[in-house]
N, C-alpha and C positions, 0 to 999 in steps of 0.2 A: 613346730612345737606347739604354737598356739592353736593351730588347726587340729592337732591330735588331742590336745586338752579339751577343746570345745566338743569334739566328737565323743570323747569318753564321758564328759559331763552331761551331754544331752542324751546319751544312750543309757546311762544308768538310771534306773527308775528311782524317783525320790518318793519315799514313803512319808506321807503326811498323816498326822493323826487327825482323823475325822471325828469330831465330837458327835456323839449320838445323844439325842434328846428323846425322851419317851414321848409317844404320841398321846398327849393329853387333850388334844382338841376334841376328840370324840367324847370325852368324859366331861368337858366343860359345858356349862349351861349355854343353850343356843342364844338366848335372848338376854339383853341387858335389862335387869330387873329395875333399874333406876328410872327408866323411861316412863313407865306407866305404873302407878300404884293402884292396886285393885281394891274396889269397895267390897264390903261384906254385907250379907243379908242381916237385917235386924231380927230380933228374936221372934217377933210376930210373923214375919215372912217365913222364917224357918219352920215355925209350927204349921203354917198353912201348906207349905211344900212337903210336909212329911208324907202325904199320900200320893205325891206326884214324883215317883221314883225316877222316871225317865229324865225329868228336868233336873232333879238333884244330881244325877250322874253327869249330865252335860255341864252343869255349873261347877261341880267338883273337878272335872277334867279341865275346864277352862281356867280354874284357879291354879292348877299345877302347871299350866302351859309355860309360864316364864321360867320354871325350874327344869324344864325338859332338857335332857342332854342331846348333843348333836346326833349320837348314834341311835336314839329312840324317837327322834322327831317324826319320822315318817309313820311309825306305828301309832304315835299319839294323834297325829292328824287323821289317820284312817279311822281310829276309834271314835274321834270326835265327829267325823263326817257321818259315820253309821248312826251315832246317837242323835244327831240333829235331824237326820232323815226319818228317824223313828217317830219323832214328835210331829203330830198333825195339828196345825194351828186352827183348823176348822172345828176341832172337837175339844177345845179348852174348856175347863170348868170354871165356874165363878170362884173367885173374883177376877180371874185372869183372862176371861173372854172379852177383852177390850182392845180396841184398835191400837192403843199406845203399847200394850204388851206384845201383841201380835206383830206389829211392825218392827219393834226392836229385836224380837226374836228372829224375824226374817233377815235382818241385817247381819246378825251373828251367823245365821245359816249360810248366807251368801259368802261371807268372808272365810268361813271354815271350809266350805266346798271349794272355793277358789284356791286356798292354800293347799288343800289336799290334792287337787288336780295339777299342781305345779310340779314340774319335773324336779327330782331330787338334786340334780346337778345345779339347779338355780337357787338352792337354799341359802347360799352365802351372798346372794345378790342383795343390794340395798332395797330393791323393789319388793322382794319377798319378805324381808324384815319389816318393811312398812306395812305389808299385809298382815303380819302377825300383830303389829302395833294396833292396826285397825280392829282386829278381833278383840283385843283387850279393851279398847275404847268402847266397842259395841257391848262387850260384857258389862262394863261399868254403867253404861246407859240403861241396859236391861235390868241390872240389879237395883239401880236407883229407882227405876220405874216400878219394879216389884215392891220395893219398900214403901213407895208413895201410895200405891194402890192398896196394899194391905193396911197401911195406916189409915187411909181414908175409909176403908170398909169397916175397920174396927171402930173408928170414931162415929160413923153413922149408925152402927149397930147398937152403940151404947146410949144413943139419944133417946130420951123417954118422951113420948107424946103426952101432952096434958089434955 
C-alpha cells in the first residue's frame, strides 16, 4: 500500500505557481549614479564652446551616460565612439589647443573606444563597470580643465597694459 501511494504521488504532476516578475533590468539605469558625480561647465566655458558643436555633442552624451538604460547602452557607446573619433585634436582652436586639454580628451577617447569595443556579453562584469567609471572620471578632469583654461584666458584678456 505504501508502495502504491508513493508511485501515485510521484507520478501525479504537482503544479506550483511560478511567480512571474516583469523584466525591468533592461529598463534600469546601467550605472550607479552615486559613484561619480559629474562636474558641469561654467558659463564662460559654455559660451566658448558654442561654436564647437562636435565637442558639445560629446560632452552632452557623456553627461547622460550614467542614466543610460541597459537596453540602450550599446547604442550610446557606439554614438560616443563615433563622436570622439570625429574630433581631431591636432586642429583644436584657441584656447583649447593646449597639451592639458588635448591629453585629457585623449584619455576620454581611449576609455570610450575601449568600452565600445567590449563584447556586450561582458557589460555586467565589474571590469566593464570600472571602465565606465573611468570614462566619467576622465570627463570630470576634462571639464575641470576646460573651466580652468577658459577662466585663465578670460582673466588674461581683461588685463589692461599701462
